[in-house]
N, C-alpha and C positions, 0 to 999 in steps of 0.2 A: 201232425209235420211234427216232426221231432228235432230235436236242436240237441247244446253240444252237452246239455244237464242229462238228458232221457239217455243220449249217446252210448255217453260214458257212468250210466246205471247201470248199461248191460253190456258193454266190451270192459277191455281187462286195460287195452292199448289207451297211450296215452303220448301228448307230443313229446319224441321226432315223427313218432308212430303212425299213430290217430289220423286216417287218411281219409277219413270221411266227417265232412259240415253240417252236413243238413239228412233226415230223411223227410221227403215229398208226401209221401205217398204207405200204407205199410192196410197190409191188406194177410192178417197171420193166417199162418200156416197155407198162403199161396202166392202173395205178389210183392218187394216195396220196390223203392224209385228213388235214389239218393245224388248227394252228387258231391262234389269236392274239387273245391275254386285250386287253381296251380298259378302259384307265385310266386317271385322267382327269387324268395326271401325260402322257400322249401332247402333245407339240407343238403339234398342230394346236387342241386345244379352246381354247386363250386365242383366236380366231377365228373357230371355227367354232361355235361360236355363243357369244354371253359369255351367261350364266348359261343356257342350255338346247345344251346342247354335244352334239351330233350329228356320227360320223366322216364324214368324204367319202365319198362314193358313189365316186370317182377316184380313194383310197386303199381302199377295199372294194376294188377292181379288180384295183389292185395288191398288194396280198396274196394276190388272186389266183394273178397271173402269178407271185407269188414262188414259192408252193406248187409249181401248175407246173414251175418252174422246176427246182423239185431234184427232182419227178419226169424232164422229161425230157434234165438235165445228169446225172445219175445213171445214167439211159435208157440215153447217150449212151456212157456211160464219164467226162463231161465234166472237169476241173478247172478253179474259176475261175481260177486263174492263169496257163489258157491257151488256153481261152475264155468266151465271153460272150455272154448270149440273150437278144436283141432282142425285145421283142415287137412284134410287127404286125399287127397289129389286131383290132377288139371289136369282135363282133358279139350280134343280140339283149339285147344287157345293158335288164336291168331289178328296179328297188330296189322288193325289199315293203312292207319295212317300215325306221325308222329300226336303228341302230347307237350306242349307246350308253356311256359307261362305268361295270364293270362286264357288262358282256356279254364271253361270250366265243364267237367264231365256231368255226366249222366249218366248212376247206370242204371238199368232199368234189370231183376235177376227176377226169376222165376222161381218156386218146386219143379223138377219131374221128381223126382222121390224121396218123401218120408215116412223113416219106419222104424218107430222109437225114435232117437238119440241119432239115426244117420240120414243124413241128408245128401240128397243130390239135384244143386241147380244151376240151368240156363244162364246166360249171363251175360248180355251187354253193355258196352259202354260209346255214349257218342257223346259229340262236340258240334253242337250247333246244328243238333240233326245226322248230324253226318256220323258213320257208324268209326269206332277209332282204333276198335279193341272187342273180343267176343269168346266166351271160356263157357265149358262144363265145371264144376267145380260140384269136392266133393267135403264133406265133411263129418266128426260126431263131438258131441256133443257132454260129458262127461264132468263126474265131479272135480272139484279142486287140488282135496288133498283124496289122489285115489285106497291112498287105503287107509282110510275113515269111516271110507264106504263099502270096503272087504272087497272089489272092485280086483281086476289084475292092472295093473299100468299099461295102458293103448302101449304097442311096438309099430310106432307108422315107417 
């Protein structure tokens, strides 16, 4: 299990954009399970939507990507101060039901393909055992400073 300290050592994200609270399971190179506790204090609920708060789908996908980022970065033994993961694609995204304050989202991701620093993952998000969202996400891990490594910058 990984807590906030280990997550923040792995990902560059910080409040209010760090959307992962805990990693419950981690099998390097294979799969990860993480959680996000959704509270009414989330800054996006002020405008999405007043009187009827719903977590934006794009933030559910971002949270999926962050959980996947922990798996990918740790699988490649990459540290946040030297490397960064770029989210490069979303396929087959589906939203099954709204996520609201008080929900705890359980993200289950598995690596479909990993070649060097390029990865494709199958992702599912559940609340109380019910599928709320799913997608296939693609990403790549690169040096934080591409000029220092001699690599050309990634064009997304």
